[in-house]
C-alpha positions as CSV (number, residue, x, y, z in Angstrom):
1,M,-17.7,28.0,-100.2
2,T,-14.4,27.4,-98.2
3,N,-14.2,27.1,-94.5
4,S,-11.0,29.0,-92.8
5,T,-10.2,28.4,-89.3
6,L,-8.5,31.8,-87.4
7,T,-6.2,30.3,-84.9
8,A,-5.9,32.9,-82.0
9,R,-1.9,33.5,-81.6
10,P,-1.2,34.5,-78.0
11,Q,0.9,37.5,-78.2
12,A,3.9,38.5,-75.5
13,N,2.1,41.4,-73.2
14,R,4.3,44.5,-73.6
15,N,3.3,45.7,-69.9
16,T,5.5,43.4,-68.7
17,I,8.2,44.5,-66.3
18,S,11.6,43.0,-66.3
19,T,13.3,42.6,-63.2
20,A,16.6,41.1,-61.6
21,T,15.6,38.1,-60.2
22,Q,13.3,37.1,-63.3
23,G,13.8,33.8,-64.5
24,S,15.7,33.2,-61.1
25,S,15.1,30.8,-57.7
26,L,14.9,31.7,-54.3
27,V,18.3,29.8,-53.8
28,D,20.1,32.5,-56.5
29,V,18.0,35.0,-55.1
30,L,19.2,34.4,-51.3
31,E,22.6,33.9,-53.0
32,R,22.8,37.2,-54.1
33,V,21.6,38.9,-50.7
34,L,24.0,36.7,-48.9
35,D,27.0,37.8,-51.2
36,K,26.8,41.3,-50.9
37,G,24.7,41.8,-47.8
38,I,21.4,43.9,-47.4
39,V,20.7,46.5,-44.2
40,I,17.3,47.6,-43.2
41,A,16.7,50.2,-41.1
42,G,13.9,52.4,-39.7
43,D,12.7,54.1,-36.4
44,I,9.7,54.3,-35.3
45,S,8.0,56.5,-33.1
46,V,5.0,56.9,-30.6
47,S,3.9,60.5,-29.6
48,V,0.8,62.2,-28.1
49,G,0.6,65.4,-28.8
50,S,4.3,66.7,-29.0
51,T,5.3,64.0,-26.4
52,E,7.3,61.4,-27.3
53,L,6.5,58.3,-25.8
54,L,8.0,55.5,-27.0
55,S,11.2,55.9,-29.6
56,I,12.6,52.4,-30.9
57,R,15.4,52.3,-33.8
58,I,15.9,49.1,-36.0
59,R,18.7,47.8,-37.6
60,L,19.6,44.7,-39.3
61,L,22.3,43.4,-41.7
62,I,21.9,40.4,-43.2
63,S,24.8,38.8,-44.8
64,S,27.0,35.5,-44.5
65,V,29.4,35.4,-41.8
66,D,32.6,35.2,-44.5
67,K,30.7,38.9,-46.0
68,A,30.3,39.7,-42.2
69,R,34.8,39.0,-40.9
70,E,35.5,40.7,-44.4
71,M,33.1,43.9,-42.3
72,G,35.1,43.6,-39.1
73,I,31.7,41.9,-37.3
74,N,32.5,38.7,-35.8
75,W,30.6,39.2,-32.0
76,W,29.5,36.0,-32.1
77,E,33.0,34.0,-32.1
78,N,33.5,35.5,-28.4
79,D,30.1,35.6,-27.5
80,P,29.6,32.7,-24.2
81,Y,26.5,32.0,-25.0
82,L,26.9,31.2,-28.8
83,S,30.4,29.5,-28.6
84,S,31.3,26.6,-27.0
85,R,34.9,28.2,-27.6
86,A,34.0,31.1,-25.8
87,Q,32.5,29.5,-22.9
88,E,35.5,27.2,-22.3
89,L,38.0,30.6,-22.5
90,M,35.7,31.8,-19.4
91,D,35.6,28.7,-17.2
92,A,39.8,29.3,-18.0
93,N,39.5,32.8,-17.2
94,R,38.1,32.3,-14.0
95,Q,40.3,29.5,-12.5
96,L,42.9,31.4,-13.3
97,Q,41.6,33.9,-11.3
98,D,40.7,31.7,-8.8
99,R,44.5,30.9,-8.8
100,L,45.4,34.0,-8.6
101,T,43.5,34.9,-5.6
102,G,45.1,32.1,-4.1
103,L,48.4,33.6,-4.5
104,E,48.0,36.5,-3.4
105,A,46.2,35.8,-0.1
106,E,49.4,33.0,0.3
107,L,51.9,35.9,-0.5
108,K,50.0,38.6,1.7
109,A,50.9,35.7,4.4
110,L,54.2,35.1,4.0
111,R,54.7,39.1,4.1
112,A,52.8,39.0,7.4
113,A,55.1,36.3,8.6
114,E,58.2,37.8,7.6
115,A,57.5,41.2,9.3
116,A,56.6,39.5,12.6
117,P,59.3,39.5,15.6
118,V,60.5,37.0,16.1
119,P,60.1,35.5,19.5
120,T,63.6,35.4,21.6
121,T,63.6,32.8,24.5
């Protein structure tokens, strides 16, 4: 009699799902999303009967800064709460407005002095 052993070989699962990110790291996936951009949109509505009580519209864009600029979106560059340069511009604008107000008041005083009759002695 001969002894023979049977070895079980693992077979590839034929029910596997192949995805675009298979074998990709999280960094690769994140790079793809930021490069292409992704838009998430949704509407939430709360109603009682036929009366709508609350409606929320959600729009979310996720992209890299370069991709956003490419699309013409750059609101963060001029937002005073997000950009130190914008805050500097707001301060300079406030100073110029104060200076303009002072110059207008001075001009008004000069015009009033010219229009006043000259006293004769």
